[in-house]
Each structure stands twice: as C-alpha cells, then as structure tokens.
C-alpha positions in Angstrom: -21.6 1.9 25.6 -19.0 0.2 27.8 -21.8 -1.4 29.7 -22.3 -3.9 27.0 -25.7 -3.1 25.5 -26.0 -3.9 21.9 -26.0 -1.0 19.5 -29.2 -0.8 17.6 -29.0 2.6 16.0 -29.0 3.3 12.3 -28.4 6.2 10.0 -30.6 9.3 10.6 -31.6 11.7 7.8 -28.6 13.9 8.7 -26.2 11.0 8.2 -27.6 10.3 4.8 -27.3 13.9 3.8 -23.6 14.1 4.9 -22.8 10.9 3.1 -24.7 11.9 0.0 -22.9 15.3 0.0 -19.5 13.5 0.0 -20.5 11.4 -3.0 -21.9 14.4 -4.9 -18.7 16.4 -4.2 -16.6 13.5 -5.5 -18.7 13.0 -8.6 -18.8 16.8 -9.2 -15.0 17.0 -9.1 -14.7 14.2 -11.6 -17.3 15.6 -13.9 -15.8 19.1 -13.8 -12.3 18.0 -14.7 -13.7 15.6 -17.4 -15.4 18.6 -19.0 -12.4 21.0 -18.6 -10.0 18.4 -20.0 -12.4 17.1 -22.7 -10.0 18.3 -25.4 -7.0 16.3 -24.2 -5.3 14.9 -27.2 -3.0 12.4 -25.7 -3.0 9.5 -23.2 -0.1 11.3 -21.4 -2.3 14.3 -20.7 -5.1 12.1 -19.4 -2.7 9.9 -17.3 0.0 12.4 -16.2 -1.7 15.8 -16.1 0.7 17.1 -18.8 3.6 17.0 -16.2 2.9 20.6 -15.1 1.6 20.1 -11.5 3.1 21.6 -8.4 4.0 19.9 -5.1 1.0 20.6 -2.9 -1.8 19.0 -4.9 0.4 16.1 -5.8 1.4 15.5 -2.1 -2.3 15.4 -1.2 -3.0 13.0 -3.9 0.0 10.8 -2.8 -1.3 10.7 0.7 -4.9 9.9 -0.3 -3.9 7.2 -2.8 -3.0 4.6 -0.2 -4.8 5.9 2.9 -8.2 4.2 2.3 -10.9 2.6 4.4 -8.3 0.1 5.3 -6.6 2.9 7.4 -9.9 4.1 8.8 -11.2 0.7 9.9 -8.2 -1.6 10.3 -5.6 0.6 12.1 -7.8 1.3 15.1 -8.8 -2.4 15.3 -5.2 -3.4 15.1 -4.3 -1.1 18.0 -7.3 -2.4 20.0 -6.3 -6.1 19.6 -2.5 -5.9 19.4 -1.4 -2.5 20.8 0.0 0.7 19.5 3.3 -0.6 18.1 2.1 0.1 14.6 2.9 3.7 15.4 6.5 2.7 14.4 5.3 2.9 10.8 6.2 6.6 11.1 9.8 5.6 11.0 9.3 3.5 7.9 7.5 6.4 6.3 10.5 8.7 6.8 13.0 6.1 5.5 10.8 5.4 2.5 10.6 9.1 1.5 14.4 9.5 1.7 15.1 6.3 -0.3 12.4 7.2 -2.9 13.4 10.8 -3.4 17.2 10.0 -3.7 17.2 6.7 -5.6 14.0 6.0 -7.5 12.6 9.4 -8.2 15.6 10.8 -10.1 15.7 7.8 -12.5 12.0 7.8 -13.3 11.8 11.6 -13.6 14.8 11.8 -15.9 13.4 9.1 -18.2 10.0 10.9 -18.4 8.2 7.6 -18.9 4.5 7.1 -18.4 4.7 3.5 -17.2 7.3 2.6 -14.6 7.6 -0.8 -16.2 8.9 0.7 -19.4 12.1 1.2 -17.4 12.5 -2.6 -17.2 12.6 -2.8 -21.0 15.1 0.1 -21.2 17.3 -1.6 -18.6 16.8 -5.3 -19.4 14.5 -6.5 -22.1 10.8 -6.7 -23.1 10.1 -10.0 -21.4 11.2 -8.5 -18.1 8.9 -5.5 -18.7 5.9 -7.7 -19.5 6.5 -9.9 -16.4 6.7 -6.8 -14.2 3.5 -5.4 -15.8 1.5 -8.6 -15.2 2.6 -8.8 -11.6 1.6 -5.2 -11.0 -1.9 -5.8 -12.6 -2.5 -8.8 -10.4 -1.3 -7.1 -7.3 -3.4 -3.9 -7.9 -6.6 -5.8 -8.8 -6.3 -7.9 -5.6 -5.6 -4.8 -3.5 -8.3 -2.7 -5.0 -10.8 -5.4 -4.4 -10.0 -5.3 -0.7 -10.3 -1.5 -0.7 -13.7 -1.7 -2.2 -14.7 -4.5 0.3 -13.5 -2.6 3.4 -16.3 0.2 3.5 -18.9 -2.6 3.2 -17.9 -3.7 6.7 -19.1 -0.3 7.9 -22.4 -0.6 6.1 -22.8 -4.2 7.1 -22.6 -3.2 10.8 -25.8 -1.1 10.2 -24.2 2.4 9.9 -25.1 2.1 6.7 -10.8 11.2 -5.3 -9.6 13.5 -4.7 -7.6 16.0 -2.7 -10.4 16.5 -0.2 -10.2 12.8 0.8 -7.4 13.5 3.3 -9.5 16.2 5.0 -12.6 14.0 5.1 -10.6 11.1 6.7 -9.1 13.4 9.3 -12.5 14.9 10.1 -14.0 11.4 10.6 -11.2 10.4 12.9 -11.4 13.6 14.9 -15.2 13.3 15.4 -14.6 9.9 17.0 -11.6 11.0 19.0 -13.2 14.1 20.4 -16.4 12.4 21.5 -14.4 9.5 23.1 -12.2 11.9 25.0 -15.2 13.7 26.4 -16.9 10.4 27.4 -13.8 8.9 29.0 -12.9 12.0 31.0 -9.9 13.3 29.0 -6.8 12.3 27.1 -5.0 11.2 30.2 -7.7 8.8 31.2 -7.6 7.1 27.7 -3.8 6.8 27.9 -4.0 5.4 31.4 -6.6 2.8 30.4 -4.4 1.9 27.4 -1.3 1.6 29.6 -3.1 -0.7 32.1 -4.5 -2.8 29.2 -1.0 -3.2 27.7 -1.8 -1.3 24.6 1.2 1.1 24.8 3.6 -1.7 23.9 6.1 0.5 22.0 9.3 -0.8 23.6 9.3 -4.3 22.2 12.7 -4.8 20.6 12.5 -8.6 20.3 14.5 -9.6 17.2 12.6 -12.9 16.8 11.3 -12.7 13.2 8.4 -15.0 14.1 6.8 -12.3 16.3 4.0 -10.6 14.5 4.7 -7.0 15.5 7.9 -5.7 17.1 10.0 -2.5 16.6 12.1 -4.4 14.0 9.3 -6.1 12.1 7.5 -2.8 11.6 10.4 -0.6 10.8 12.3 -3.0 8.6 9.4 -4.8 7.0 7.4 -1.6 6.8 10.2 0.2 5.1 10.4 -2.5 2.4 6.6 -2.5 1.9 6.3 1.3 1.6 9.3 1.6 -0.7 7.6 -0.9 -3.0 4.6 1.4 -2.9 6.3 4.8 -3.2 9.4 3.8 -5.1 8.1 1.7 -7.9 4.3 1.4 -7.8 2.7 2.9 -10.8 -0.1 4.6 -8.9 2.4 6.7 -6.8 5.3 7.2 -9.3 2.7 8.4 -11.9 1.8 11.2 -9.4 5.1 12.6 -8.4 6.7 12.5 -11.9 3.7 14.6 -13.1 5.3 17.5 -11.2 6.8 20.3 -13.3 10.3 19.8 -11.9 12.2 17.2 -10.0 12.5 19.7 -7.0 8.7 19.9 -6.9 8.5 16.1 -7.1 10.8 15.7 -4.1 8.9 18.4 -2.2 5.6 16.6 -2.8 7.0 13.4 -1.2 8.1 15.3 1.9 4.8 17.2 2.2 3.0 13.9 1.8 5.1 12.6 4.7 3.3 15.1 7.0 -0.1 13.8 5.8 0.9 10.1 6.3 2.1 10.8 9.9 -1.0 12.8 10.7 -3.4 10.1 9.6 -1.3 7.4 11.4 -1.3 9.4 14.6 -5.1 9.8 14.4 -5.7 6.1 13.6 -3.5 4.9 16.5 -5.2 7.3 19.0 -8.6 6.2 17.7 -7.6 2.7 18.5 -6.7 3.7 22.0 -10.0 5.4 22.4 -11.7 2.2 21.1 -10.0 0.2 23.8 -10.7 2.7 26.6 -14.5 2.7 25.8 -14.7 -1.1 25.6 -12.0 -2.1 28.0 -14.5 -4.0 30.2 -16.8 -5.3 27.4 -15.4 -6.4 24.1 -18.1 -6.3 21.3 -16.2 -8.7 19.1 -15.7 -11.5 21.6 -19.3 -11.0 22.8 -20.6 -11.7 19.3 -22.1 -8.2 18.7 -20.0 -7.8 15.6 -18.8 -10.5 13.1 -15.2 -9.1 12.5 -12.7 -7.0 14.3 -12.7 -4.5 11.4 -16.3 -3.6 12.3 -15.2 -2.3 15.7 -14.8 1.3 14.6 -18.3 1.5 12.9 -19.7 -0.1 16.0 -18.1 2.5 18.2 -19.3 5.3 15.9 -23.0 4.3 16.2 -22.5 3.7 20.0 -21.1 7.1 20.9 -22.2 9.3 18.0 -25.6 7.8 17.2 -27.4 10.6 19.0 -25.6 13.2 16.9 -27.2 13.2 13.4 -24.6 13.8 10.7 -21.6 12.5 12.6 -22.0 8.8 11.9 -22.5 9.9 8.3 -19.2 11.9 8.5 -17.3 8.8 9.7 -18.7 6.6 6.9 -17.9 9.4 4.5 -14.3 9.2 5.8 -14.1 5.5 5.0 -15.7 5.9 1.6 -13.7 9.0 0.7 -10.4 7.2 1.4 -11.6 4.3 -0.7 -12.7 6.4 -3.6 -9.3 8.1 -3.8 -7.5 4.8 -3.7 -9.7 3.1 -6.2 -9.5 6.0 -8.6 -5.7 6.1 -8.4 -5.4 2.3 -8.8 -7.7 2.1 -11.8 -5.9 5.0 -13.4 -2.6 3.2 -12.9 -3.9 0.0 -14.3 -5.1 1.8 -17.4 -1.7 3.5 -17.8 0.4 0.4 -17.6 -2.0 -1.5 -19.9 -1.8 1.2 -22.6 1.9 1.8 -22.3 3.1 -1.8 -21.8 0.5 -4.0 -23.5 -1.1 -1.9 -26.3 1.2 1.0 -27.4 4.4 -1.1 -28.2 2.4 -3.4 -30.5 0.1 -1.1 -32.4 0.1 2.1 -34.4 -2.7 4.0 -32.8 -3.1 7.8 -32.6 -2.7 9.5 -29.2 -6.4 10.6 -29.3 -7.4 6.9 -29.7 -5.1 5.8 -27.0 -6.7 8.4 -24.7 -10.1 7.0 -25.4 -8.8 3.4 -24.8 -7.4 4.6 -21.5 -10.8 5.8 -20.4 -12.5 2.6 -21.5 -9.9 0.5 -19.7 -10.6 2.5 -16.5 -14.3 1.4 -16.7 -13.3 -2.2 -17.4 -10.8 -2.4 -14.5 -13.4 -0.8 -12.2 -15.9 -3.5 -12.9 -13.2 -6.2 -12.5 -12.0 -4.8 -9.1 -15.7 -4.7 -7.9 -15.9 -8.4 -8.8 -12.7 -9.1 -6.9 -14.1 -7.5 -3.7 -15.9 -10.7 -3.0 -12.5 -12.5 -2.6 -11.5 -10.1 0.2 -14.1 -11.6 2.6 -12.1 -14.8 2.9 -8.7 -13.2 3.4 -8.9 -12.5 7.2 -8.1 -9.1 8.7 -7.9 -6.5 5.9 -4.7 -4.8 7.1 -2.7 -8.1 7.2 -4.3 -9.1 3.8 -3.1 -5.9 2.2 0.4 -6.0 3.6 0.7 -9.6 2.6 -0.3 -8.8 -1.0 2.2 -6.0 -1.2 4.8 -8.2 0.4 4.3 -11.3 -1.7 4.1 -9.5 -5.1 5.6 -6.1 -4.3 8.7 -7.5 -2.7 10.0 -9.3 -5.8 9.1 -6.3 -8.0 11.1 -4.0 -5.7 14.0 -6.4 -6.0 13.8 -6.3 -9.8 13.9 -2.5 -9.9 16.7 -2.5 -7.3 18.7 -4.8 -9.5 18.3 -2.4 -12.5 19.0 0.8 -10.6 21.7 -0.1 -8.1 23.5 -3.1 -9.8 24.8 -2.0 -13.2 26.3 -5.5 -13.9 22.9 -7.2 -13.6 21.6 -8.5 -16.9 18.2 -9.6 -18.2 18.9 -13.3 -17.4 19.7 -12.5 -13.8 16.6 -10.2 -13.6 14.2 -12.8 -14.9 15.5 -15.7 -12.8 15.8 -13.5 -9.8 12.3 -12.1 -9.8 10.8 -15.6 -10.5 12.8 -17.0 -7.6 11.7 -14.2 -5.3 8.1 -14.6 -6.3 8.1 -18.4 -5.8 9.7 -18.1 -2.3 7.4 -15.2 -1.2 4.3 -17.1 -2.5 5.4 -20.2 -0.7 5.7 -18.4 2.7 2.6 -16.2 2.1 0.2 -19.0 1.1 1.7 -21.3 3.8 1.2 -18.6 6.5 -2.5 -18.2 5.4 -3.1 -21.9 5.6 -1.2 -22.5 8.8 -1.5 -19.3 10.9 1.2 -18.5 13.5 0.4 -19.8 17.0 -1.0 -17.2 19.5 2.3 -16.9 21.3 3.8 -15.4 18.2 0.9 -13.2 17.3 0.3 -12.2 20.9 -3.2 -10.7 20.8 -3.8 -8.7 24.0 -6.5 -9.6 26.5 -10.1 -8.6 25.9 -12.8 -8.6 28.6 -16.5 -9.3 28.2 -18.1 -8.4 31.5 -21.8 -9.4 31.6 -21.5 -12.0 28.8 -21.1 -15.7 28.9 -18.5 -16.6 26.2 -18.0 -20.2 25.2 -14.4 -21.0 24.0 -13.7 -24.1 22.1 -10.1 -25.1 22.2 -8.2 -28.0 20.8 -4.6 -28.9 20.4 -2.8 -29.8 17.2 0.6 -31.1 16.4 2.5 -28.6 14.2 5.4 -29.4 12.0 8.8 -27.6 12.2 7.9 -25.9 8.9 4.6 -24.6 10.3 6.2 -23.4 13.6 9.0 -21.6 11.9 8.8 -20.8 8.2 5.0 -20.4 8.0 5.0 -18.5 11.3 7.2 -15.8 10.0 5.8 -12.3 10.6 3.8 -11.2 7.6 5.8 -7.9 7.7 8.8 -9.8 6.4 7.2 -11.2 3.2 8.4 -8.1 1.3 12.1 -8.2 2.5 12.2 -11.9 1.7 11.0 -11.4 -1.9 13.3 -8.4 -2.4 16.4 -10.1 -1.0 15.9 -13.4 -2.8 15.4 -11.5 -6.1 18.5 -9.4 -5.7 20.7 -12.2 -4.5 19.7 -14.7 -7.2 19.7 -12.0 -9.8 23.3 -11.0 -9.0 24.6 -14.6 -8.9 23.0 -15.4 -12.3 24.2 -12.2 -13.8 27.8 -12.7 -12.7 27.7 -16.3 -14.0 26.1 -15.4 -17.4 27.4 -11.9 -18.0 31.0 -12.6 -18.9 32.4 -10.0 -16.7 30.9 -6.8 -18.1 29.1 -3.8 -16.6 26.2 -2.1 -18.4 26.3 1.6 -17.3 24.2 4.5 -18.5 23.4 7.5 -16.4 19.8 7.5 -17.5 19.0 4.1 -16.1 21.8 3.5 -13.5 22.6 6.6 -11.4 26.2 7.5 -10.7 26.1 6.2 -7.1 25.4 2.8 -8.6 29.1 2.4 -9.4 29.9 1.8 -5.7 28.3 -1.7 -6.2 30.7 -2.6 -9.0 32.6 -5.8 -8.1 36.4 -5.6 -8.6 37.8 -6.5 -11.9 34.8 -5.5 -14.0 34.9 -2.7 -16.6 32.5 0.3 -16.5 31.6 1.4 -20.0 29.1 4.1 -21.0 26.7 2.3 -23.5 25.9 3.8 -26.8 23.1 2.5 -29.1 23.8 0.9 -32.5 20.2 1.6 -33.6 18.1 4.6 -32.8 15.3 2.4 -31.9 17.3 0.6 -29.2 17.7 2.4 -26.0 21.2 2.3 -24.3 21.5 -0.7 -22.0 18.7 -2.6 -23.7 20.7 -5.4 -25.5 24.2 -5.2 -24.1 24.2 -8.3 -21.9 27.3 -10.1 -23.1 29.0 -7.5 -25.4 31.6 -5.9 -23.1 34.8 -7.5 -21.9 36.8 -7.1 -18.7 39.5 -4.5 -18.7 
C-alpha cells in the first residue's frame, strides 16, 4: 500500500455480483414505475409526478441529482492534492438553501410551470425564453457527458436513479473510510498525518481572487454556483415544485441540506484517508495512474482488494451517483424541449406530448453518451464541472435575478445583459483553460514518491499581464462574474430603454422586489389586455413615471 508496490488486483466474482445487483435494482425501479404509471395521460404527469409528492422522497432525489461519480472520485482527489478547504462548501450549501427557499421557490411554485424557462417569457418575452432554454440544453449536455465519463475512470484503473443512490454513495465512502482508519491506526492518526502534510488548510482567508481555493472563493463562488443549480436549474426546480405544497417543497430543500453535508463530510474525510495512506508514496506522480481522479479507485483496489464485494460496492457508489444524475438531467432536457421548443408551436395532445417526452429522453441519452468523449480533454473533472456551471449558469442566474428582484428590468435589458455576461464568462473561462494559472496561485500541496525516480521537466515562459491576472482568476469566480455582469448591464440597458416605468406583478416579481425600485419610478400592478398575454409580458414601455 504505502510502500509503493503497484496495485495489480482486479474485480473478483463478489465484486461483479455487487455491481450487477446495483444495476439490476436501478433497472427494476425504472421498470416498476414505468409499468405503474403506464396510463399517464399528460407530459406533466410524466415529468412532474402529478405534483403530489412529499418532502422526504423529493429531498433524497434532490441530493442524488448532483451528487454523482464526480463527488465520489473528484472530491477526495481534490483534498489529496489541494487540502480540505473544499469543506467550506457546507457554508455555501446553507446559503443556497436559504436563498432558494425564500426567493426562487415561491415564484416557481406559485406559477405552477413545468419548465423554469417559461418564466422568462412570462416576465420578458419569447426570445429571452428561447435563449435561456438553449443555454440550459448546452450546459446540461456538457455536464452530463462529464458525469458519464467519470465512472469510466474507475473502470479504466482496472476495478472494473434513484432514491437509493444516496445510500449507495455513503456506503461506498464508509467502506473506504473504515478500512483506512483500521490500517492507519485510528482517526487521530489520519488527522495527524493530514495536519503534518498541510491538508487541514481551513484557515486561509486570503482575499486574492487569483488564488484557486480560499475561504472566500469557495463560500462566495460556491454560493453563486449552487444557487444557479438549486435556484433555477430545471433538474432541481422540477423536483421541488412537484411537492404537494410549498411548505413540503421548502422542507425538501432543508432535508436535502443534511444529505449534501453528509456526503461532503464523507468525501473530504476520504480524501484525508487517501493522503494518510499514500503520504510517502504518491501513485499519480509515480506514474501508477494516469489522472488524479483515479486515486480513489486505486486506493480501493489497494486496501479492499482482498475483501470480495467491497471494491464492487465502491464502483457501485460511483455508478449509482452517476445514474441518478444522468436520469435527472435527461428528464430535465426532455421537459424543457417539450415545454419550450415543441408545445408553444404545435397543437398536440397531452398523450402525444408524453410519448414525445419519453422519445426525447432516449435521444438525449445517446447524445450525452457521445459528449462523454469530450470530457477526457477537459482536465480535472471537478474543475471542469464547476467551470461549466460558472460560464453558462452564471449568466442564467443573472437573467432570473433580473426578472425576480428587479421589477423595472425589461426584455431589452435582459437580452443584452445575459449576452454580455455570457461573452465575458466565456472569455475568462476559455482563456483560463488555454492559459492555466501559475502554480503559486493554484498551490498544489507537496507529494512524496519514496522509492521511485521521478523525472521532472521544467521550462520557463513569459506570461502576459492578461494571463497572469484575468486568466488566472479562480474558476470559482466564473459564476459570480457572469451573474454580476448580466445584472449590471441588464439594469443599465433597462433604465435607458424603459422610459421610467416599473413592471410589477406579484406572480412574477415577489413583494420584496419593491425594495430595489429606484426613486422616481412608478409601481403599477399589470393587467393583461388579452387573455393570451400573461401580465408583465409586453409592458416594456407602456407605463409612465408618477
């Protein structure tokens, strides 16, 4: 193990049995509900569960939706290389649930819409809705491709949707943690090793935005990222608005918070175990694995290879998380395609729309599998995922924030704002990928390879001011940049083009939004002139100042 001998084990029969059981259980759940709900007559029943669910199953689904193989494989590797500061994501989780339950949830639940992007048409116009929908589709396909790719890292190392996914993930983590604790002589020994190796770097309050991970980059940047997921992402909103009451929806978010923090705690401690075992012999630097994200599978075969069934349990944890994430993402893609791209332009029965939704799920599944190949060139999968949600999710969050919190924002401001935010976030995101930040900003911690001769090839390059500053910005700040640019530009354009009016309707702009009214502008409750036109849809320049 820590001595540096290569791991040559492979799956035993017991591992294949455990892994196969997980796949059979997942398939059985899907087949059962497909049979039970075979008489669903509408796409809303298929996509939203008839809006009659309670908090507990929804909370488990919320947790499993974005806790995938990325969490199982990348979080421990992140701790191993950069330290346990990612534990501060717990603070961003708490802030996210508060903001989501008090700001975004009431608006979406009251409107009772299937697609979150339908809100953009109700608040602004159809062009804004279509732009938001297309951005979501691109983001989700890219993200889901990475989720599918991630478990392949475990199989490539040689180790080979449902509510039970959370339990399987926790069980996989616990198997690794318990065995590591036994091998290393207890929890205290692991914590001591981590302290000596600099992995307990919690108290880093450097405000430098170029630093990869500090308290501020993780809490501030992480909050923006997770609000863009829980507050406006179709895959999550679709779940909590399927609850039978708004109280149950809020409760599901807070129960889900317990699941998020539990999985985060397990993944961080698994990373500390990983470092404790390999503190004197790093498998990645020694060339025993090809990528840091393979560290956890390597550890599993190293310490659990003699226990048939346990390596299979860990791989099941990785795949179980991915199955839940992929299923929720594909379902969300089908929902927005039907509601935003098909239903408004056709006269099709609900039964036909339900069949189209199921066919789209198959189509998107094949497309996401094809996109998994792209993930192999995107670097570390945790940073790749956060970058995707930052670059695309940040401007989308700014767009919804404009609509909900800024009643005087109009469609011109919304479109110009989101395009500006997208251009700037793409600029910094692509630039950061081409010109990675220097090591002094990323600050990877030291790794030791006792017993191996490692050849390091180093060379110096001259970096421009743009590369050393703008492109070196922490990837955690991609989302705040996109959001802030979108809101700022959107407000300026709205004030210049709106002729001093405020569009206010309690369905699409909550009461507390009035605190953002600039002085001198009127606040008028909109009323439609046509039954087909929702209040606030086409009122951009029709109200005058008081």
